[in-house]
N, C-alpha and C positions, 0 to 999 in steps of 0.2 A: 504494500500500500504506500504509494509515493505521496508524501505530505510536503514536498518541496516544490516551489514554483519559481520560475525566472532563473537568472544567472548573474554572476558578478555582484555589483553593488545593488542590484535589484533582485536579490534572492529573498524569498519569503517562505516561512513555515506556516502551514495551514492549521488554524485552531478549529478543529472539527466540531467540538462541542463547547465552544466558548460561551455562548449565551445560556444562562441557567434559568429556564422557564419553570414556573410552578406546574404541578400536575394538572393535566387537562387543558393547559394553555397551548396555543400554537400560533405560528406566524401566518399560516395558510400560504402566503408568499410575501416577500419584502420588496416593496417598490422603490424605496430610497432610504438613505441614511444621512445623518448629519452629526457632527461632533462639535461640542462647545469648547470654550477656552480652558475648561477644567477636565477635558477629555471624557466628559459624559457623552454617551452615545444615544442618539434619538433614532429609533428604528420605526419607519413608517410602513405599516402592514395593511393587508386586505383581510385580516382576521377580525376577531371580536374585539381586540384591544389595539386600536389603530396606531397609537403612538406609545411605544415602550421605551423606557429610559434605563440604561445600564451604566455601571461604572466601567473603567477600562479593563477590569478583571472579569466582566461578564455577569456581575451580580445585578439582578433586577432591582431598580430603585423605585419604580412606579409605572403607571400608565395613565393615559387620558385620551379623550376624543371618542369614547364609546358612544355610538349612535349618531355621530356628527357627520360622517362623510359618506358620500354616495359611491365613489370609486377613487380611492387614494392613488396619487401618481408621483408627486415630487415634493421634496422637503429641502429647504435652504436656510442656513443660519445667517442672520444679518450681523453687521458689526456691533450692534447694540445687544447681541445675544437673543434677540427675538427670532422666531421661526416663521418662515413663509411656506405654506403648504398648498400645493396645487391639487384640486379635486376635479379631475376631468369629467367625471360623471355628473357633477353638479354645475359645471361650467363656471367655476369660481376659484379665486385665490383668497386664502385666509392668512392673516398675521396673528400669531399667538405669542404669549410669553412662554418661557420654558416650562412653567407650571400648568399651561393649558388654558390660560385666560385669553379670550378672543379680544383683539385690539382693533382689527380692521378687516373689512371684506371688500374685495374688488369683484365686480360682476354681481349679478342677481342670481343667487343659488336656485337652480332648477330652470332657469330661462336662458337658453342658448341663443347666440346670434345666428342669423341664417347661415346655412352651410356655404362655405367659401365666400362669404360676404366681405371678409377682411376686417370686420368689426369685432371687438372683444365681446365675449369669448365663445368659442365652440370647441370644447374639450382641451383646455390648456394643460400643459405638461410640466412646466418647470419655471422657476424664478431665478434670475441672477441679479446681483446688486453691484452697481458701479462703484469702484473704490474711492472716487473723488466726490462725485455729485450725490451719491446715495440713490440715484434713480434705479427703478426696477425695470428689468427687461424680462419679458414673459414670452416663452415659446407657445404657440397656439396653432395647431397641434394636430389633432386627428380630424377636426372638422373645419380647419382653416389652414392657411399656408403663410403664416405671418409671425413676425416678432413685434410685440407691442412695448411701448415705453411709457412708464408712469413715474411721476415724482414719488419721493418717499412718503409724501402725505397722501398719495393715491390719486393725484391729478393726471389725467390722460395727456400725453405729450406727442403721440404719433405712432405710426406703424410702418413696417415695410415688408415686402415679399409678396409672392404670388405662386400659384401652382405651376410647376414646370421643372425642367432639368438644366436650364441655362444658369450662369452666374447670377446670384441674387434671387433665384427662384427656389422653391422648396417642394420636396416630396416627402412630407411628414416631418416637420421640424420638431424633434422629439425631446431635445434638451438644450439648455443654453448656459454658458459660463463666461466669465470675464477675467482677463489676465491682468497683471499689475500695470500694464501700459494702457488699460482701458479698452483693449480690443474685445469685441463681442464674438464668441465662438458659438456656432449653432450646429448641433448634431442633426444633419440632414439625412435622416435614417435611410429612407428607401432610395436615395440617390447615392448611397454608400460613400459619404464624404462629410468632412467638417468644412463649413464655410466660415470665413472670418471677415468681420465688418468693423468699421470705426464706430464710435459711439453715436453718430448720427445715422447709422444704417447704410453707409456707403461701402460697397463691396471692395475688399482688399485682395483676398486670395482664397484658395481652398486647398485642403489636404485630402489626398485620395488613398488608395490601397488599403482600405479597411472595409469590413463587411457589416452593414446595417448598424452603424454606430448609434447606440441607444443611451447608455449611461455616459455622463460627461462631468468631470470634476477637475478643477484647476487648483492645485495646492501651491500657494505662494510662499516663498522663502526670501523675504526682502524684495530685491528687484528681480529675482529669478523665480521660476515656477516649473512645476511638472504638470503635464496634462494627462489625465487618466481617461481612457475611453473604453467603455463596456460595449462589446460587439455581440450582437445576436447571431445565432446560426440561421441557416435557411429554414423557411417554412414551405419550401417547394419539394414535391416528390422527385422532380427531375434531377436534383443534385443533392439529395439528402444523404447520400453515401460518400460525398466528396469530403476529404479531410481539409483542415486548415482554413475553413471559411466560417469565422465567427466562433461563438462560445468561448470567449477569451476577454482578457483585459489587456489593452495595449498602453504603453507609457511613452510619451513624447516629451522633448524639450520645447522651448519657446520658438526654436527655429524650424520645428516640424520634423526633427530627426527622431526616428524610432529608436528607443533605448532598450525596450524589453517587451516581450509578450508573455503573458501568464495564462496557462491553460494547456489542455491536451488537444490533439488533432480533431477529436470528436466530442460532442456534448455527452454528459453522463453524470453519474452520482458518486464517482470516486473523488477522493480529496483533491486530486490534481485536475479535475474536470469541472467545467461550468455547464449549467443548462442555459441560462439566459440572463447575463449580467445587466442589470437595469439601473442600479444606483450605487454610487461609490462615494466614500469619504475617507479622509486621512487624518490621523491624530498628530499630536505634537512630536511623537517619536518616529513618525513615518510609517506607522502600521496602517494597513488598509482594512476597510470594512466594505463588504460587497453584498448587496441585496440582489436577489434574482426573482424574476416572475416565472418561476419554474412550474407553478400550478397552471397558469394560463398557457404556457408554452407546451407542456407535456402532460402534467399530472391529471388535468381534467379530461384528457383524451384517453386515458388508460381505462381498462375494464377490470374491476370497478375503478372509478377515479380515486386518486390518492394524493396526499400531500408529499411533495419531494423537498429535499433540502433547499433552502432559499436564503440562507444568511451565514456568512463566515467572516471571521477575522483572520487576516494574513499578517503575521508578525515579521517585520523586516529584520533580517539578520545579515544582509549583505553590506 
């Protein structure tokens, strides 16, 4: 059983049973994860306990959000330690304290904008926060092909994008993140690329050679940063037996140079395999936390349906 992933300075040991859940609790699947300044880990799930909070050793500290969310999708920690949660099923973005107190709602829960209208929101997926202005950038998502910009007070400031494959167009903008220079990275999932824009939405460049980029996290270290990309495997029968297409986490530097790929050639349940990496966070020691939508991707299609592993900690030892 291989519990090591990566190589060189990006070598990780898999913590298979890191999260200590009470009896009869489950994640069902983990859509995203965030880590605060004290290395407390906030796990956003599609189970009965939507937000579970752990310490860095995997001890459960509490949970909140029960009955609140329609279909959880993304969680982002703000510089003030508040949390922004994207609920694509409710077509809304929520800001909470770390204790679960609601501070702000963007969108009207349960009321979606018309499909592909470009107006906020139709199944939004993720929030990113600009390091200087504090503006919110929101990928939107399944029923739109846009990135929206709001002030930190929730005032709408504009949008960009449309459906398509050309530069500046999107085929399911699934996640968004911002680097220390203020560049906006968008995981253009079904176009198999990251697109990079300036803070006004002007196209700069794109990174290719990735498969269905889904999870996206930028871990800043001063003026430098690492970009972590969770890649989904295929959902097509025609290439389901092809190796090395997704089911992995790829690590890049700010120049777009590939530094490491974590995962096996095929999806699966072994410690060195992923099913569907969907959310990524990094703590102060460089350890990774990876959430997977393994139930949506595979578990619910099994006979009978069953929950698969959907959350792991990867301890950096390189």
